[in-house]
N, C-alpha and C positions, 0 to 999 in steps of 0.2 A: 120572367115568362115561364109558364108551366109547360115544359116540353112533354110531360107525360099526358096531359089533357089535349094538347094541340097536336094530335097525330097527323093531321093534314099538313101542318107546317113541317113536321119532322120528315114526312114522306117527300115533300117538295125539296127540303134541304138535302136529304140523302141523294135524291135524283140529281140535283144540281151538282153535288160533289162528285158523283160518278161521271157525269157528263163533262164537267170542266176540269177534273183532276188530271194528273199525269199518267194514271194507270190505263193500260189498254185492256179492255174487257170484252170477252165474247161469251154469249149464252147460246148453248146448243141444245137441241132436243135429243132424246135418246136415239133417234134414228140418224144422228150426225148432221142434221140440217141446222144452219145458223138461224136462230130465232130473234136474236137481239144483239146489238153492239153499241158501244158508247162512241162519242165523237172522236176521242183519241184513237180508237181502233180504225175508224175511217181514214184519218190522216196518216196513220201508221202504214196502212197498206195501199193508200191511194185510191180507194173506192168510195162511192157514196153509200149511205146507209142502205138505200134500196138495193144497190148492186150486191152488197155483202149479204143481205138477208136472203138473196136468191142463191147463194152458194152453200156448199157443204164443207165439212171438215177436210175432205179429201182434196178440195179445190185450194185450200189455203195452207195446208201443211204438207210438205213434200214427201215425207216418209210415211204418210198414213194411207192405207188402203182400206177397202170396206171390211175385209176380214180382220185387219189390224184393229179397226175401230170396235168391232164386236168384242174382241178379246180385251181391249183396253177398257171398255165400258164395264165388263164383268169385274175386272180387277179393281176399278175405281169404285164400283158399287160396294164392294166388300171393304175396301180400305178407307172410303169416303174422301181421301185426299191423296194427291199424287203430284210429285215434282219431277219434271223431266226437261231435257233440252232437245231442241229441234230447229228446223228452219221454216220460216213462213214465206209464202210466195206472194209477192206484191203484184199489183195490176200490170206493171210493166214487165212481168215475168222474172224480175230479179228476186233474189232471196235474201233474207236477213236472219242471222242467228238469234234465237230467242230462248228464254227460259220460261216455261209455262207452269204455273201453279194451278192445278186442276182440282175442282171441288164437286162433289156429288150433292145436289140440293133437291129437296122435296118441299113443294109449296102448294097448299090447297089442292091436294090430290094430283098435282103435276110434278113431273121430274125435269130438272134442268142440270146441265153440266156447265159450270162456269169456269172459263179460262182467264186467269190473270196473267198477262203476257208482259215480260220484261225484255227490253232490248239489251242483248249482251254482246253487241258488236265490239264495244270498247274492251270488254272483258276478254273476248276472244283475241283481240289484238294484243292485249297484255299477256295473255297465255301463250300466244305464238312467240312473242318476244322472250318470254320466260323460257319456253321450250328451246328456242334458239340459243338463249344464253346458257341453259343447262346442257344443250348439245355441244356448244362451244367449250363449256367447262369440262364436260366428259371427254371431249377430244383432246383438250389441253392436258387433262389428267392422264389420258392414255399415252400421249406423246411423252409426257414427263414421268410415266410409270408412277403416278402419284394419285392415291385415293384418299377420300375424306370419310370421317366417321363422327357420329354424335351419340354419346352414351348417356342415357338418363339413368343415373345411378339408383334413384329411388324406386323406379319401376323395372330396372334391369333391361330396358329396351335399348337396343343398339342399332343405329342406322348405319348402313354401309353404302358407299357409292359403288357404282358398277365396276369401277377400276379395282376396288379391293377384292371383289369376287374374282376378277381376272387374275390378280396377283396371287390369290390363295388357290386358284385353280378350281373354283366352285361355281355353281349356277345358283342364282337367287331362289329358284323354285325348289332346289334340293337341299338347301342349307339355310337355316334361320340365322339371323344376325343377333346373336346374344354374346355376352361375355364368355360363357362356357364354350360356345361355338368357336369364338376367336382363339381361346386357349387350346382347343383341340387341334387347331391348325399349326400351333407353334411347335417347333422341333422339340422333342422330349428332353433333350439335353439343355435347352434354353428356357424351358417352361418355368422353372423355379426362379430364374433370374428375372423373367418378365413379370411374374406375379409380385416379386419383391419390389420391382421398380414401380408397378402400379400402386401398391400399398404405400410406398414412400411418397408418391405424388399425391395420393388422396389424403395423406396426413399433412401435406404441405411442407414436407421435409426436403424434397428434392425435385427439381424440374423433370418432367417426363421427356427424355430425349435419349433413346436407346437404339441399338442395332441388334437384331436377332434373326434367326432362320425360321422359315415356315416350310412345312411339308405339304405339297399339293396332293390332290386326290390320287393322281397317277404316280406319286412317289418322288416327283422332281423336287429338289430343294432350292429355294430362293432366299436371298438375303435382303432384309428390309430395314429401313430406318423409320422409326416412329417418333413423332413429336406431338405434344398435346398440352392444352391449358385446362386447368381445373377451376370450376366455379363453386364457391362456397356460399352457404346461406348466412344469415345474421348470427347464427349460433356457431359458425365456424365448421359446419359439417359439409363435406363434399356432396354436391347434388347433381353435378353435370361435368362431363369431360368431353371436350371436342378436340379432335386431332387429325393427323394425316399419317398415311402409310406410303412410303416410297420404295419401289423395287430398285435396289442398288446392286443387284447381282452382277451385272455387266461391269459396273464400276469396280466392284470388289475383285472380279476376275482380272480386270485390267491392272488394278493395283498389285494383285498377286503376281501377274505376269511381269510387271515392272520390278517388283521386289526380286523375283527370280532372275530377271535380266541383270539387275544391279549386283545380285550375289555372284552371277556368272562373270560379270565385269570385274568385281572385286577378286573373284577367284583367279581370273586371268591376270589381273594386276599383281596379285600376290605371287602367282607363279612366275610372272615376268620379272618381278623384283628378285625372287629367289634365283631365277636363272641368271640375272645380271650379277648378283652376289657370287653365284657359283662360277660364272665365267671370269669375273674379276679375280677370284681365287686361282682359277686355272691359269690366267695370264701371269699372275705372280709366280706360280710354280714353274711355268715354262715347259717346253718339250725337249726331250733328248735329241730328237732328230727333226729335220725338215722333211725328210723322206727316208725310205728304207734303202740303205746303200749296201749293195752286195753284187758279187760275181759268182758266188758259190752255188753249185747246182742243187744242193740240199735246200738252201734257203729259197731258191727260185721255185723248186717243187712245192714248198710250203706256201709261197705266194700264189701259186696257181689254185691251191685249195682255198685260200682266202677269197680269191676272185669268184670261185664257184659258189661258196656259201653266202657271200655278201648279199646277193640278190634275193635270198630266201628269208623266212622269218625264224629259222631254226636257231635254237640256243647253241652257243659255241663255248667249248672249254679249251682254253689256251694253256698248254703245259710247257714248262721251261724253267731252267735254273734262274736264280737271281741275276738280274742285269742283262738278260737276253733280249729285252725289248717287248715284253708281253703287252704293255699298254700301247705301244706303237702299232702292233698288229691289230689290237682292238680298235684303234682309231682308223686304221686302214679299212677294216670291215665296215665300220659305220660310215665312213666317208664315201664309199662307193655303193652303199645300200640305198633303198628307197626312203630311208629315214634320215638322210643326211641333212635335211632342212630343219630337223629338230636336234636338240643338244645331245651330246654323248656325256652322260653323267657318271662320274667316277666315284667309287667308294672303296677305300682301303680298309678291309675288314680287320686287318691286324693292327692298324694305327689308332682305331677308335676304342675307348674304354667300353667294357662289356655293358655297363649300366647306361651308356648313351647310344649304343649302336642301333637299338630298336627305334629310338626317337629319330635318329639320323636317317634310317631307312624308310620309316613309315610316318614320321611327323608326330606332332602332339598338339593338343589344345591348351589354351591358357589355363594354368592351375592343375594340369594333369599330374604334376609331381612337384616336389620342392624345387624351386628355381625356374619353373616353367612360367616366365613372366608374360609371355605372349604366344600367340598361335604360330606354329612352324609347319611349313610344308615339307614332307619327307622327300628323299631322293627318288623314290619310286613314282610319287605323284609328279615330281618335277620332270621326270623322264617320260611322262605319258606321250605316246606316239613317237617316242625316240628310243634311245638305247641306254641301258645302264651297264657299266663295267664294274663287276665285283672282283676287285683284286684281292689276292690272298684269301680266297674263299674258304680254304681249309681252316682258317682261324675263326670262322663264324661260330658263335656258341650254339650248342645243340638245340636249346629252346627256341632260338630264332631260325634254325634250319627248317623247322616245321612250318613257320609262318612264310618263309621264303618259298617253300614247296607249294603252299596254297596259292601264292601269287603266280607261280609258274603254271599250276594246274587250272586255276579258275580266274586268274586275272583280277583278284580283289583282295582287299585288306581293310583293317580299321586303324584309324589314327588313335594314338594313345589319348585316353580321356574322352573318346567319342565312339559310341557303339554303331554309328552309321557306317555302312559298307561303301567303300570307294572302289569304283571300277577303273582299271588302267589297262592300257595296251602298250606293253613294254617288251622290247627284245633284251634278253639277258646274255651278256658275254662275261664269263667267269674266267679267272686265271689263278694258277697256283704253281708253286715250285716243289710241292710235296707229292708223294705217291698217294693219291686218294683211295686207290684200291686197298692199300695197306691200312689207311685210316678207317675204311669201312670195316675191315676185318677186326680192327682194334676197337670198334664201336665208338670212335670219336667223330665219325661222319656218317650221316644217314644214307643208307643204301638207296632208298627211293629217290632222294635228292640227287645223289651221284648219277643215277641213270637219267634223270631229267636234265641234268646239266651236260652230260656226256653224249649229247645227240650228235655233235660234230666236233670231235677232238682235233686240235691242231698242236703239233709239237714243234717248238722252235729249237733248232740245233744250237748247242753251246758254241762259243767262239773258238774253242780248241778243235772243234770239228770243221771249222771253216776258216783256217788261218790264212787262206788266200784273200780273205776280206780285210785282214789287218792293215795292209798298206793303204787301201782305200779309206778305211775308217781313220787311220792315223793322220793322213793328209787332210781329211775333212775336219777333224777336231782341231788340228793345228791351225788351219785357216780360220775356223770359227773363233777360237779363243785368242789368237794373236790379234785379230781384228777387234775383238771385244776389249782388249787391254791396250789397244793403240800401237801394236807392233806389227812388223812385216816379216814374219818368219816363213821362209819359202823352202828351206833345205832341211831334210831329215837325213842325217848321215847313214850310209849303208850299214855300218856296224850297229847303229841304234835300231834301225829297222829289223836287222837280223835278230837282235836281242828281243825286240817286241814280238816277232813271229815265233821265237823259240819258247817263249813263256806260255804256260797253259791257261792263264787268265781264269781262275776260279770265280772271279767276280764278273766275268764276261765283258760285254761292251761297256757297261757302266764303269767297271774298274779301269778299262782302257781309256775311257774319256777322262776320268779323274787324273790318271797319270799324265796324259797329254796336257790337260789344263795346268797342272802344277809345273810341268816342264816349260810350258809357254811363259809362265810368270817368271821363272828363274833364268830363262835364256836371255842373253844380253845383246845378241846380234841376230843375223838372218838365219842362223842355224839352230835347230831344236836340239837341246842337250838334256838328257834325262839323268838327273843326279841321284835319284832314289828309285828303287824298284822293289815291288813286293816280293816276299819269299815265294819260291816256286821251282818248277823243274824246267830245264832247257834241253832240247833235243839237238843232236848233231850226228848225222849219219845213223849208224846203228848203235852208237854209244849214248849213254845218258849220264850227265853229270848233275848232281844235286847241289845247289848253293843255298846257304842260309845266310843272307846278308842283304845289303842294299844294292841298288842299281849302280851306285858309284863303284863298288867292287867289280861288278860285271863289266862296266865301261873301262876300268883300269886294265882288267885282264885282256879285254878285246884290243885296246890300243897297244898293249905290250906285245900281243900276238902279231899284230900287223907290223909293228916296228921291227920285230925280229925277222919277219918274212921279208922286209924291205932293207934288211941289214942296217937298221937304224938311220936310213936316209929319210929325211923329212921333206925336202923340196924336190921339185922336178917331176918329170913324167913317171919315174919309177919310185917316187917318194911315198911315204905313208899318208901324207896329207891328201894326195890324189886318190889313194885307195879308200880313204875315209870320206872323201867328197867334202872336205872342209879346207879353208885357207890354212897355209902353213903357220901363220901367226896365231890362229885359233888353236891349232894342235899344240903349239908350244905353251899357250896359256893353260890348256887342259892338262898337259904333262906336268906343268909347274903346280897346278892345283891338286892333281892326283899324286904328286911326289913320284913321278916316273923319271928315272935316271938311267942313262946307258951304263951298263956294267963295265967296269974297267978291266 
């Protein structure tokens, strides 16, 4: 069939196609009146053809007004074609979403506007579902602090989800999504690392899974985790990179807090272990006294000072000769202070080697010096919130005196091998048997340290100035050591006690304790016998006799003196045994041992 010649057939065929096809078509005059519709248009809106032709564009499209039509027509005449979305009003007044493809047509001096209408109700439904899905995805990303991105490497176009803008502290309208924009948000110190990681991923050498910091517009710093997959073309060149950005700042802060907590737990654990070790050492050493034993007024006056200063935080300097009980006084100050629940840590400055005393006082890190195989907490750190007792402070080397001064002034120091400053709250009690003022003059002790320590000096009187305490101490030590060795020594002869009180005790209480302990070991019955005695001076009335020998000689002379006064009578009420407060059999044994014989 020749379609070119048979125009009548072609016209009829086109008309039939328009009428029977699925397209909804409206023809309008320039004034907005409907001039023609096809059958699908009638079915679409529920009108008859006659009813539709009687209507205008304003009657069937909800958002068209007369003024809108004039402006629309002018634009359409210029562009000849226009595609837009709207809603059409059906006969039952319901609306239906449509997409309209409008054309401006001129035919035989007439002008027509042709609307090809497409029902987009299904598309709108899909779009709503998509928007809801996107909204749910955006909400899920917001809750998870997780954003997504898609980078077209060939065009350098980078899509960011809304959550990434939030994480970066940016608004989409003020910052374009490009690779350069992304890099400008990365923390300057992390930028090189991020660029290197991106390059390695694009080369296919390494997966892209990194953590770095971003700096928000206001200056806040966030920590993010990025993961991505790279798409390569057939030539092996990277063309696309799709990934996620997750804000892990809170997680990192929680991890840091946990690490700090674990460090604190480890620190407390280490300190507790160090305290246990220290206390075990203290238990092994033992104490000289269970309590301070005295009836002497000088010592009682000193104890009143102890009570006064204990409740303060003042540093205390205990002065006294060797063996007077300086550590015992330090313990008394600590035990009645507010720090009694924390340990009293003791350091003997004279007993430690010069090369180890700094490590002992301030601690060291592993590898700080040869032989430092592990980290060690120093005595000052161990004594934090408690008390440290620095015995024999005069023997502290000069270079360490300055470090001690810093602790006293500022409450801080550094561990050997670690520049970090450690803060402590420690009360210092120092003790010495030397004349510190003289040491200051001789430049062997720092003057400023002396005045820091000498806030509240306490001087312990020597035993020779409180001989009225000797009987109490002698009985106490006798009971203590006889029980310790399984004996029951209850008698100290009068002569022995007189000799103990006559001696000057240059070694003070410690020397007395040692003498009594030895005597308890050597005594065979219920009576304490002192066989040996240190050299010293004895007083009797206004006369002074000086002996150079053992206590055995003193004891022999004393027994001889009593025997002569008793006319060598041993037994009975007037006998020497009664005067000496010992059994007659014991006196005879002592006389035999000391080779005491009645002169003929």
